[in-house]
N, C-alpha and C positions, 0 to 999 in steps of 0.2 A: 399053817400055810400063810396065814395072814401076816405073821411076823416076818417070815422069810421073804415075801414079795415086797414089802414096803421099802426097805433100803434100796432095792434095785430100781424102783420107780423114782426115788428121790435123787439119785446121782445125776441124771440129765438136767433136772431142774436147777441143781446147784451150779453146774457148769454154765448154764444159760445166764444165771444171775451174775457170775463173775465176768463173763464176756461183755455184758452190757455195762458193767462198772468200768472195765478197761476202756471201752469206746468212749464213755463219757469223760474219763480222765484225759484221754488223748485230745478230744475236742476242746476241752478247757485250756490245755496247754497251747494248742494252735491259736486259739483266740487271744490269749495273753501275748503270744509272740507277734501277731499282727498288730495289736495295739502298740506294742513297744516299737515296732518298725515305723508305724505312722508317726509317733511322737518324734522319733529320731529324724525322719524326713522333714517334718515341720521345722524343727530346730535348725537343721542344715539350710533349709530354704530361707529362713529369717536371717541367718548369718550372711548368706550370699547376697540377699537384697540390701542388707545394711552395708555391705562392702562394695556396692556399686556394680554388682553383677559380674565381678572379676576376681580372681584370686589376689590380684594386686589392688587394694583399695585406693591407691593413689591415682589410678587411671580412671578418668571420668568420661572419656570419649573413646571407648574402645572401638576399633574399626570392625565392620562386619566381615564375615567370612567372604572368600573370593567369589563364592556363588552368588552373593548379593542378598541373601536372606539373613535377617538379623536373628540371632539366637535370643532365647529368653533372658531378660536382664541386661541386654546390650542395647545401647542407643542406636537407632537406625540412622542411615545417612539422610541429610536434609532433602526433602522432596521439593519439586518445582514450586508447589504451593507455599512451601515454607521459605522459599528464597527471598520473599519480600520482607522478611524480618531483618533486623539490624545485624550486620556481620559480627562474629565473635571477636574477641580481643586479639591484638597482634601477638605474633610468636617470634622470638629471637632465633636467628640462624647464624652460627659462627663458622667461618671458613678459615682454615689455616693459611698462613702466609704463603707457603710454597704452592698450595693449590690455587690460591688467588692469583698468583703470577702466571700459572699455566692456563687458567681459564680465559683470561683477557676480558674482564668485566667491562661492559659499556652501558652507559645510562642515557636516559632521555627525560626531558622536563614535560610534565603534563600541561597541555594547553587547552584553552577553550576556543572552539571554532563555531561558525554559523551552522546551525542545524538545518539540514536539507531533507526535503521529502521527495521521493522518487516514485513515479508511476510508470509501469511498463505496459505497453499496448502493442499487440501484433498488428501488422499492416501489410499492404500490397502497393507496389509501384504502379502508378498510372501516369499517362501523359497529361501534361498541362493543357487543359481544354482551351485555354486562351491562346495557346501557341500551336494549335492543330488546325490546318486549313484543308477543306475539301475542295479540290479544284474542279470546276465545272466550266464548260464552254458557254459563250454567249451567243453562239450560232449553231444551228443544226448541221450535221454533216456525217461523213463516213471516215472512220479511223484509218489512216494510211501508214502511221508510224508511231511507235511507242518506245522511245530510246532509253527508258528507265525501267528498273525492276524493283521488287521489294527489297528494302534494306539499303538501297543506293543513297548516297549522300548527294544532295543537289544544292546549288546556289541560286539565289534569287535571279530570275531572268532566264535561267536555263530552259531549253526546250524539253518538255516532258511528254507532250502529245501533239501530233500533227493530223489535221483533218482536211478532207476535201469538201468544200462547201459551195454549192451552187448559189446559195444566198449571198455569199461574199462577192461572187462574180456579178450578180445582179446589182448589188449595192455599188460596185465600182462603175458599172455601166451607167447607172442612174446619176452618179456623181459627175461623170464625164459629160453627160447630156446637160445637166444643170449648169456646169461650168461653161459649156458652149453658149447656152442661152444667156448667161450673165455677161459673157463677152459681147454678144450681139446687142444686149441692152445698153452696155457701156458705150459702144460706138454710137448708138442711137441717141443717147443722152448728150454726148459731145456735139453731134450735129444740131440738135435742138437748141443747145446753148448758143451756138454760132448764129443760127437763124433768129433767135430772140434778140441778139445784139444788133443785127441789121434791120430788125423790125419785120422779118418775114414769118415769124411764129409768135404766138401769144404766150403770155406768162402761164396761163392755165395749162397749155400743152406741156410746157416744161415741168410743171409741178406733177402732172400725171405720169410722165415718163420717169421722173425722179422716184416717185413712190413705187413704181413697178421695178425699177432697178434695185432699190433697197430691199424689196421683198425677195428678189432672186438672190441677192447677196446672202440673206439669212438662210435660205434653202440650201445654198451651196455649202455654207459653213456647217449646217446641220448634217449634210451628207458626208462631209469631211470627218466630223467627229464620230459618226457611225462607223466609218471605215477604221478609224483608230481603235474603237472599242472592239471591232471584230478581229483585231490582231495585226493590222498593217502598221508599219513603223512610219515615223514622220519622213524618213528618207524615201520610203516607197511612195508615200503620198506626194511628195514634191516631184518625184519622177514620173507620176502617172499623168501622161499627156494624151495618149491615144488608146483605142480599144486593144491594140496589140500588146499593151503593157498590163492588161488586166490579169490578175493572178486569182487562182481558185483554191489555194491552200491556206489554212489557218494554223498558226503555231500557237499552242497554249503554253505559256511560260510558267515556271515555278514562282509562286507569289512570295515565298520566304526561303531563308536558309533552313535546311532541315534534312530529315530522312524520309524516304518513301515507306510509309507504314500501311498503305492500302492501295490496291490497283484493281479496277474493274474494266478498264479499257483494253481491248484486244484488236488486232488487225482485222479490217473488214466490218467492224461493228458499226451499226447505224446508231448515232446518238442524237438526242434532242437537246435543245437549248436548256441549260440548267441541270443536266444530268451529271451525276458524280462520276468522274473518271479516275482520279488519283487523290490520295490523302498524303499531305506533307506535314510532318510533325517536327517541331523544334524540340529536341531532347536535351538541350543544354540546361533546361530547368524542368524538373519533374515533380509530380505530386505523389505523396505517400498518404494513403487513406486508411484509417483504422476505426475501431469502435471504442468509445470512451464511456466507462460506466458512470452512473449517476453520482456515486460517492467520490469520484475524482474530479467533478466539475469545479470545485473550489481550487484544486491544486493546479489544473491546466487551464490556461486562458489564451486568448488570441495574443500572439507575440511571445509566448513561452518558448524557450529553447528546447530542442529535441536532439538527442543523440541516436543515430541509426546504425544498427549492425545487421549483418546478413550472413548466413552460412556460406554463401558464395565467396566471401572475402573475410575469412575468420580474423585476420590481423588488421583490418581496416575499419574505420568508423567514418560516418558521414554526419554532417550537422545541418540543421535547418530550423525553421521557426513555424509556429502554428499560424496559419493564415486564415483558417475558417473552422468554426464549430457549428454544426447543424443545430438550429434552434428547436428542431423537432426530436423527440425521444421515441425510439422504437417501443411500442407498447408491450411487446413480448420479451425482447432481450433487455429492456431498460438501459439502452445505450444510445449514444448520439455519435454521428460521424465526425471525426476530427481529421483535418487536412493539413499536412505539413509540406511546405515548399522547400526543395533541396536542390542546390546547384549540382549539375551533372555534366560538366563540360567534357570530361574524358569518356562519357558514355558507358560507364561501368554498370550503372543502375539500369536494368532492362525492364521493359513493361511486363507486368505480371509477376515480378520477382517478390518472394516472401521476405519480409524484414521484420525487425523488432525495434520499436521506438521507446526510448526512455526519456521521460520528462522530469526534470529536476527543478524544484522550486525552493527558494530560500525560506527557512522558518523564521519565526519571530523571536525565538529564544536561542541562546548559545549553549552548546553542549560540550562537556568534558570528554576528551578523546584520549585513550591510552593506546600506545603502539601494540600491534598484534603480537609481536615477538616478546613483549613483556608479560603476557598473560599465560599462566600455566594452570592446568586442571588437576585438582586433587579430588578424584571421585566426581561428585556433582558440584563441587565447589570450585570457584575460579579465584586464583590468588595472584598477587604480584609481590615483588621484593624491592624494598626501599633501603638504600644504603644509609647507615647511621653516620651523621656528620661527625668528623674528627675521630672516628673509631674504625680504623681499617680492619676489614675482615668481618665486620658485624653488620648484619642485615635484619630487617624486619619483614616477616611474612604476614601479609595482610589480605584478608578475604574481601573481594569486591563483587559487585553485581554489574554485569555488562548488558547493553542493549543491542541495537542494530549496528552492523558493520558500516564503517565510513572509510572508504579507501583502504589504507593499510592499518587501520585501527578499529577499535570498538568504542561506542559511546558508553560512558560510565554512569550508572544509575545510583550507585552508592559505594562508599569506600575510599574515594580519592577526590582531591580538589585541585584546582589549577595552581601551578607553581611547584607541586611536589615532584620529586625525582624518583624514577623507577629504573630497575635494571632491565635492559633489553637483551643484549647478547650475554649469555652466561646464566640467564634465569633458569634454564633447564637443569644446570648443574646444582644450582641452589635448591631447586625442588628435590633433586636426588639426595642432597645432603640433609635436607629437612626430613625426608622419609627415613633415611638411615639412622638418624638420631632420635626419631620419635619413639615413644614407649612401645608402640604397636609394631615397630620395625624390628 
């Protein structure tokens, strides 16, 4: 029994040993395959890096994919931080003769101009405080007539308010009384002079009467001037001979040419001497006031020119000069008030209107300027095209660095110098030809 059972128990153990051997063999083969695959990948990667990251080893500046993300082994486009480096070498661009004739190439010479700094400040239109008059009466009374309204244009001397004034009537009565007394004193002085000549009066009497006469003359002249101040004209004064000619109305005239910008006087209103009735403003010259930041104090000074624009007149510009910069700086905003005087004879600038002021100052250095039409963009690079002298159809593509725009051009930071010639009209076609003939195209 023992010999019969032993072979039966040995068969499962043999099968188990063979299974483990097969699994070990399979694991070893898999490990060898992975090692071989890793070696092959390393060799392929070394060859790719040695070839410049491209199947074509001659291309050293492969362009990134359109999505903008550089693939491994490819050079990424220059970043803004890297734009300060020196531009790369020039690239030749050849244009066939027939294409050159169709395009119509035009060129321009690079020039150096005065560099200007500009500061833009928002502002508001205000009346010229030196040309704004608040009209007040010099006599109390009751308003009987106001022939002007807000926005009316008046001339100097025009009637703007009429008052009934008992004070004016009293001043005229007083004047007539003083004038009558002066006339009596004058006749008495003449009689005394005649009596002195015949010895019937003394010199002392004559001197006393002369002094009284002179005093009355002074009082009459004072009363006359008072009536003129109250609004009577010289013609009215000359015609004032009796109480029947006394007038009780005071006409308040416009003191300057201007526009009525304020009115508080109404019919029947009782007004006191010195009370504001009407505001007359000369709008032929206005102020524009804005806030100037501390960092712009050196660029903007009294006398600096300013160009003013407003959304109300999109195609018009106004010009003025800085008349005042507040010596005080706002502690919170760190700004100072700047005031520009602007001629406004046509009245288009209205009080309270929002405007924008641009101050332009001339810099100490000259800047190289390239026409805007000559500059083309290749990704993040800016390039221009220079015709090769005495070689028709041959151009040089040169990378440049540009700065702030000036008029119809850009300031050049690197890549060009004064006197060089660049293509303006037709530069876009040269760019297209350059891209078409480039290895990445």
